[in-house]
C-alpha positions, -999 to 999 in steps of 0.1 A, spaced: -920 -39 222 -917 -76 222 -911 -77 189 -881 -53 195 -869 -75 228 -871 -108 201 -847 -89 182 -820 -78 208 -821 -113 225 -816 -126 185 -786 -111 183 -768 -122 215 -769 -155 194 -747 -144 166 -714 -157 161 -691 -130 170 -666 -121 137 -637 -134 132 -606 -119 134 -584 -146 142 -553 -141 108 -556 -174 103 -587 -181 94 -601 -143 88 -620 -149 53 -612 -115 45 -574 -123 42 -562 -133 5 -552 -165 3 -529 -183 -24 -559 -205 -38 -579 -172 -46 -554 -153 -64 -568 -142 -100 -556 -152 -133 -550 -110 -140 -518 -113 -160 -501 -72 -137 -511 -94 -104 -496 -130 -122 -464 -107 -126 -462 -90 -96 -458 -120 -82 -434 -137 -102 -409 -110 -97 -413 -110 -58 -407 -150 -60 -379 -144 -84 -361 -121 -59 -371 -141 -29 -353 -173 -50 -327 -154 -60 -315 -146 -22 -295 -176 -12 -289 -165 24 -323 -169 30 -336 -202 45 -360 -230 29 -387 -214 55 -381 -179 35 -379 -192 2 -417 -209 13 -434 -182 17 -464 -174 -4 -467 -142 -22 -505 -133 -30 -512 -104 -53 -548 -93 -58 -553 -61 -79 -520 -50 -71 -517 -51 -37 -493 -80 -20 -500 -104 9 -468 -122 24 -478 -150 46 -460 -178 63 -429 -181 88 -394 -175 83 -365 -176 111 -355 -141 118 -370 -106 121 -334 -104 96 -353 -130 68 -393 -114 77 -376 -78 68 -353 -88 38 -388 -102 21 -409 -76 29 -378 -54 14 -379 -79 -23 -423 -69 -25 -419 -37 -18 -389 -31 -45 -416 -42 -71 -452 -35 -54 -447 -5 -37 -449 -1 4 -483 12 2 -489 -21 -17 -471 -48 8 -489 -66 37 -468 -84 59 -481 -113 74 -450 -131 81 -438 -152 113 -411 -156 133 -405 -196 139 -402 -201 176 -368 -209 184 -375 -247 189 -385 -251 157 -354 -236 140 
């Protein structure tokens, strides 16, 4: 009974799981992208589509495209909901809707 109480008390000191998307270690980051040729090709095709769209802002041109085992994650800040959707559409056209996670954020009005 004492051992059970100690185990329960010890659990109270465990840190909470990090669910902050900016620091969540389960989310891929650009430096974690593997050298898988297929993933590199997917990233390259999406990046080319983004860069060739001159209607996008500099911020949108600088978003991170991370491909890991065919799953694409988009990260960074864009100026509008339209830019966010445009970039997602470009990624979906290359990787497919079920393979794209859009973690893009829209800049605050004073950041524009």
